[in-house]
C-alpha positions in Angstrom: 13.6 11.8 23.5 11.2 14.3 22.1 8.8 12.9 19.5 9.6 14.0 16.0 6.5 14.4 13.7 6.2 13.4 10.1 6.2 17.1 9.1 9.5 18.0 10.9 12.9 18.0 9.3 14.6 14.7 10.3 18.0 14.5 8.8 20.1 15.1 5.7 22.1 12.0 5.1 24.1 10.2 2.4 22.5 7.5 0.3 22.2 3.9 1.2 22.5 2.1 4.4 24.3 4.9 6.2 21.3 7.2 5.5 18.9 4.6 6.9 20.9 4.2 10.1 21.0 8.0 10.6 17.2 8.1 10.2 16.8 5.4 12.8 18.9 7.3 15.2 17.2 10.6 14.6 13.8 9.1 15.1 14.7 7.0 18.1 13.4 3.9 16.3 14.4 0.4 17.2 16.1 -1.6 14.5 13.6 -3.8 12.5 15.0 -7.1 14.0 13.8 -6.1 17.5 10.2 -6.1 16.5 8.3 -8.8 14.5 7.2 -8.0 10.9 3.4 -8.0 10.7 2.0 -10.1 7.9 -1.5 -11.1 6.9 -2.7 -14.2 5.0 -4.1 -14.2 1.5 -7.3 -16.3 2.0 -7.1 -18.1 -1.4 -3.6 -19.5 -0.9 -2.4 -19.0 2.7 0.5 -16.9 1.5 1.5 -14.1 3.8 2.1 -10.5 2.8 3.6 -7.6 4.9 0.8 -5.2 5.9 2.6 -2.1 4.4 3.1 -1.8 0.7 3.7 1.0 -1.7 1.3 2.9 -4.0 2.7 4.7 -7.0 0.1 7.3 -8.1 2.0 10.5 -8.8 5.1 9.8 -6.7 7.5 8.3 -9.3 7.7 11.2 -11.6 10.9 12.9 -12.9 13.0 9.8 -13.7 14.7 11.7 -16.5 16.5 13.8 -13.8 19.5 11.8 -12.5 19.2 13.3 -9.0 15.5 12.5 -8.8 16.1 9.0 -10.0 18.8 8.5 -7.4 16.5 9.7 -4.7 13.7 7.4 -5.8 16.1 4.5 -5.9 17.0 5.2 -2.3 13.3 5.2 -1.4 12.5 2.0 -3.2 15.6 0.3 -1.7 14.5 1.3 1.7 11.1 -0.2 1.0 12.6 -3.6 0.3 15.3 -3.4 3.1 12.5 -2.8 5.6 10.5 -5.9 4.5 8.2 -4.4 1.8 6.9 -6.6 -1.0 3.6 -5.2 -2.5 4.1 -2.4 -5.1 0.8 -1.3 -6.7 0.6 0.6 -10.0 -1.5 1.3 -13.0 -1.3 2.6 -16.6 -3.4 5.5 -15.2 -0.4 6.7 -13.2 1.5 8.1 -16.2 5.1 6.7 -16.3 4.8 4.9 -12.9 5.0 1.4 -14.3 8.1 2.2 -16.4 9.7 3.9 -13.4 9.2 0.8 -11.3 10.8 -1.4 -14.0 13.7 0.9 -14.4 14.4 1.3 -10.7 14.1 -2.4 -10.0 17.1 -3.0 -12.2 19.3 -1.5 -9.5 17.4 -2.6 -6.4 18.8 -5.3 -4.2 16.6 -7.9 -2.4 13.9 -7.4 -5.1 13.2 -11.1 -5.3 10.5 -10.6 -2.7 8.5 -8.3 -5.0 4.7 -8.8 -5.2 3.9 -6.9 -8.4 0.4 -5.5 -8.7 -1.0 -3.3 -11.5 -4.3 -2.7 -13.2 -6.1 -2.7 -16.6 -7.6 0.7 -17.3 -9.1 0.5 -20.8 -12.4 -0.1 -22.7 -12.8 -3.3 -24.7 -11.1 -6.7 -24.8 -8.4 -6.0 -27.3 -7.4 -2.7 -25.8 -7.3 -4.4 -22.4 -5.0 -7.2 -23.6 -2.7 -4.7 -25.3 -2.4 -2.6 -22.2 -1.7 -5.5 -19.9 1.0 -6.8 -22.1 2.5 -3.3 -22.1 2.3 -3.3 -18.2 4.3 -6.6 -18.1 7.0 -5.1 -20.3 7.1 -1.7 -18.4 7.4 -3.3 -15.0 9.9 -5.9 -16.2 8.0 -8.9 -14.9 7.2 -12.2 -16.7 4.3 -13.1 -14.4 2.2 -10.5 -12.6 1.3 -11.3 -9.1 -1.9 -9.3 -9.1 -3.8 -7.8 -12.1 -6.8 -5.6 -11.1 -9.5 -3.9 -13.0 -9.0 -0.2 -12.3 -12.0 1.7 -10.9 -14.4 -0.9 -12.2 -13.8 0.2 -15.8 -15.4 -2.2 -18.3 -15.1 -4.8 -15.6 -17.6 -7.2 -17.3 -15.2 -7.5 -20.3 -11.9 -7.7 -18.3 -13.0 -10.2 -15.7 -13.2 -12.9 -18.3 -9.7 -11.9 -19.7 -8.2 -12.0 -16.2 -9.6 -15.5 -15.5 -8.0 -16.7 -18.8 -4.7 -15.1 -17.9 -4.8 -16.7 -14.5 -5.6 -20.1 -16.0 -2.6 -19.7 -18.4 -0.3 -18.9 -15.4 0.4 -15.3 -16.6 -1.1 -13.8 -13.4 -1.3 -15.3 -10.0 -4.3 -13.3 -8.6 -7.1 -11.2 -10.1 -9.0 -8.3 -8.5 -10.9 -5.2 -8.9 -10.5 -1.7 -7.5 -12.1 1.6 -6.7 -10.9 4.8 -5.0 -14.3 6.4 -5.0 -16.9 5.9 -2.2 -19.7 6.4 -4.7 -18.7 3.1 -6.3 -18.9 1.0 -3.1 -22.4 -0.2 -3.8 -21.4 -1.5 -7.2 -18.2 -3.1 -5.9 -20.3 -4.8 -3.2 -22.5 -6.3 -5.9 -19.5 -7.5 -7.9 -18.0 -9.1 -4.7 -21.2 -10.9 -4.2 -21.5 -12.2 -7.7 -17.9 -12.9 -8.9 -15.0 -15.0 -7.6 -12.3 -12.5 -6.8 -8.9 -13.0 -5.2 -8.4 -9.3 -4.2 -10.3 -6.1 -3.9 -8.9 -2.6 -3.4 -10.6 0.4 -2.0 -10.2 3.5 0.2 -10.3 3.2 4.0 -8.8 5.4 6.7 -9.6 6.7 10.1 -11.4 9.6 8.5 -13.3 7.5 5.9 -14.7 4.4 7.5 -17.7 3.6 5.3 -16.1 0.4 4.2 -16.5 -1.0 7.7 -20.2 -1.3 7.1 -20.3 -3.8 4.2 -17.1 -4.1 2.1 -14.7 -5.2 4.9 -17.1 -7.8 6.4 -18.1 -9.1 3.0 -14.5 -9.6 2.0 -13.9 -11.7 5.1 -17.0 -13.7 4.4 -16.1 -14.4 0.8 -12.4 -15.0 1.4 -11.2 -12.0 -0.6 -7.9 -10.3 0.2 -7.9 -6.5 0.6 -5.5 -3.7 -0.5 -6.2 -0.3 1.0 -5.5 2.9 -0.9 -5.6 6.4 0.5 -4.9 5.4 4.1 -4.0 9.0 5.0 -7.2 10.4 3.3 -5.0 12.2 0.8 -3.1 13.8 3.7 -6.2 15.3 5.4 -5.5 13.3 8.5 -2.2 15.0 9.0 -4.0 18.4 8.8 -6.3 17.3 11.6 -3.4 16.4 14.0 -1.2 19.3 13.0 0.7 20.6 16.1 -1.0 17.9 18.2 1.2 15.6 20.4 0.9 11.9 19.8 -0.7 10.3 22.9 1.7 8.4 25.2 -0.5 5.3 25.0 0.4 4.9 21.4 3.5 3.2 22.6 1.3 0.3 23.8 1.1 -0.8 20.1 4.7 0.2 19.1 3.6 3.5 17.5 5.9 6.5 17.4 4.4 8.9 14.9 1.0 10.1 13.6 1.8 8.3 10.3 2.2 5.0 12.1 -0.9 5.8 14.1 -3.0 6.1 11.0 -1.5 3.1 9.2 -1.7 0.8 12.3 -5.4 1.6 12.6 -6.0 0.6 9.0 -4.0 -2.7 9.0 -5.3 -3.8 12.4 -8.7 -4.4 10.9 -8.8 -8.2 10.5 -10.0 -8.1 6.9 -7.2 -5.9 5.6 -4.1 -7.5 4.1 -2.0 -4.5 3.1 -2.2 -0.7 3.0 -0.4 1.0 0.1 0.5 4.6 1.0 2.4 6.5 -1.6 5.5 8.4 -1.0 8.6 9.6 -2.8 10.4 10.7 0.4 12.9 8.5 2.3 11.9 9.8 5.7 8.2 9.1 5.0 9.0 5.6 3.6 10.9 4.7 6.7 8.0 6.0 8.9 5.5 4.0 6.9 7.4 0.8 7.0 7.8 1.1 10.8 4.0 0.8 11.0 4.3 -2.7 9.8 6.4 -3.9 12.8 5.4 -4.8 16.3 2.0 -4.8 18.0 -1.2 -3.6 16.4 -4.1 -2.0 18.2 -6.8 -4.3 19.5 -10.5 -3.5 19.0 -10.8 -1.5 22.3 -7.7 0.6 21.3 -9.2 1.2 17.8 -12.2 2.7 19.4 -10.0 4.8 21.6 -8.1 6.0 18.5 -11.3 7.1 16.8 -12.5 8.9 19.9 -9.2 10.8 20.0 -9.3 11.8 16.4 -13.0 12.9 16.7 -12.1 15.1 19.6 -9.7 17.2 17.6 
């Protein structure tokens, strides 16, 4: 069967299970139960998380439109149906937290949710108020992971997060950045503070984190969420009209999207990548990256060599 790229039209289908089945057929994918779900361990607790999660920056807009809401519900249901757990949000992302909470009311199998959001405010009181609002918007009584967004006023919020964790209101605390310029400061914080999670950007096209952040997290026992695994879509521009290599099948990879994601989550320090999408076909493609074999170190080098040659 000819490979179908992420950018090609796949299928127009009805909502729900029938749509997912048609997508499987159109893409030539095996059903999920034929390949093992890949999970990585949170160092602090030994709990396992699927390696593909969902980011929500800018992809959950338009909930006031019934048709858009229906489409987003299909996407979120597919995420859970395919084994997803980690949904990452932030007050910075407009109405994303509220959209998650609203959609979850109608989602099945949501008991597996690992809810993650962030505090993005200046000052102790403002941070407390914002976090309480996030709980309410997302409809959770206990947040699995609360993070300090882009290092904003982190010295203030880190103490608050420790207290919330001690009180049992959050399970894990962390800190994030999506800017390479902040990597040096993040490294200093990782060295000085006891963190459960860190989140930063890492992709086949942006690999600076391999130098210090990824090894340091392993050394310190810190779990990692990866944002921007597609380098804001730039990686797809690089491989436009290029055929996926046949040897990608050696690690159960059937699309360029899976190629990029499997590279990221095959790094031994990475727990979960959180690509964002509001399209069912892309959600299905992303989730397939979390099944089957991952590339070994020699294959990762081969993957980089291929990308650099384009």
